C-alpha positions in Angstrom: -18.6 -22.9 -143.8 -19.9 -20.1 -146.0 -17.8 -17.6 -147.9 -18.6 -14.0 -148.9 -17.1 -11.0 -150.6 -18.7 -8.0 -148.9 -18.5 -4.6 -150.5 -19.1 -1.6 -148.2 -20.7 1.2 -150.3 -20.2 4.7 -148.7 -23.0 7.3 -149.0 -21.2 9.4 -151.6 -18.4 9.0 -154.1 -16.1 11.5 -152.4 -16.8 10.1 -148.9 -13.2 9.4 -148.0 -12.2 13.0 -148.6 -15.3 14.7 -147.3 -16.1 12.9 -144.0 -17.6 14.9 -141.2 -16.2 14.6 -137.7 -18.9 12.1 -136.8 -18.3 10.1 -140.0 -14.6 10.0 -139.2 -15.4 8.7 -135.7 -17.7 6.0 -137.1 -15.1 5.0 -139.7 -12.6 4.4 -136.9 -15.2 2.3 -135.2 -15.8 0.5 -138.5 -12.1 -0.4 -138.8 -12.1 -1.6 -135.2 -15.1 -3.7 -135.8 -13.6 -5.3 -138.9 -10.3 -5.9 -137.1 -12.1 -7.7 -134.3 -13.9 -9.9 -136.8 -10.4 -10.6 -138.3 -9.1 -11.6 -134.9 -12.1 -13.9 -134.4 -11.4 -15.6 -137.8 -14.7 -14.5 -139.4 -12.9 -12.1 -141.8 -9.9 -13.4 -143.8 -8.9 -10.0 -145.2 -10.3 -6.4 -145.5 -9.3 -3.0 -146.8 -10.2 0.1 -148.8 -10.4 0.1 -152.6 -9.3 3.2 -154.4 -11.5 3.7 -157.5 -11.7 6.8 -159.6 -15.5 6.5 -159.6 -15.5 6.5 -155.7 -13.8 4.4 -153.1 -15.4 1.5 -151.3 -14.4 -1.2 -148.8 -14.0 -5.0 -149.4 -14.0 -7.8 -146.8 -13.6 -11.5 -147.4 -15.7 -13.5 -144.8 -15.5 -17.1 -143.8 -18.4 -17.8 -141.4 -20.0 -20.9 -139.9 -23.1 -22.2 -141.7 -25.4 -21.1 -138.9 -24.3 -17.5 -139.0 -26.0 -14.9 -141.3 -23.8 -12.5 -143.2 -26.4 -9.7 -143.3 -26.8 -9.9 -139.5 -23.0 -9.6 -139.0 -22.6 -6.6 -141.3 -25.7 -4.9 -139.8 -23.7 -4.7 -136.6 -21.0 -2.6 -138.2 -21.0 0.8 -136.4 -20.9 2.8 -139.7 -24.0 0.9 -140.9 -25.7 1.3 -137.6 -25.2 5.0 -137.9 -26.9 5.1 -141.3 -23.7 5.8 -143.3 -23.5 3.5 -146.3 -24.5 -0.1 -146.8 -23.1 -3.5 -147.7 -23.5 -5.7 -150.8 -23.0 -9.4 -150.1 -21.7 -11.8 -152.7 -21.6 -15.6 -152.1 -18.4 -17.4 -153.0 -18.1 -21.1 -153.8 -14.9 -21.4 -151.7 -12.1 -19.3 -150.3 -8.5 -20.2 -150.3 -5.8 -18.2 -148.6 -2.1 -18.4 -148.0 -0.8 -19.9 -144.8 
């Protein structure tokens, strides 16, 4: 298994409060996409981070060795629509409760 912290970087610092109607729709699809990966066991946890410099999203992934994290996050509807991008950080291991 491989483990990653993935940081979703929105297109602007005030994105969460200035989203257009299309961006709101894509953010809903983004949440649905992440929840599906959570249900599949590829994501351990995800959620928004409130930062005074600008919010962003964080997801913790646990994926099989043969899968590619960039290929997975490239399928996120918000990314496919050109709104923001991901940064991927490898982790040595990931431990979770339960």
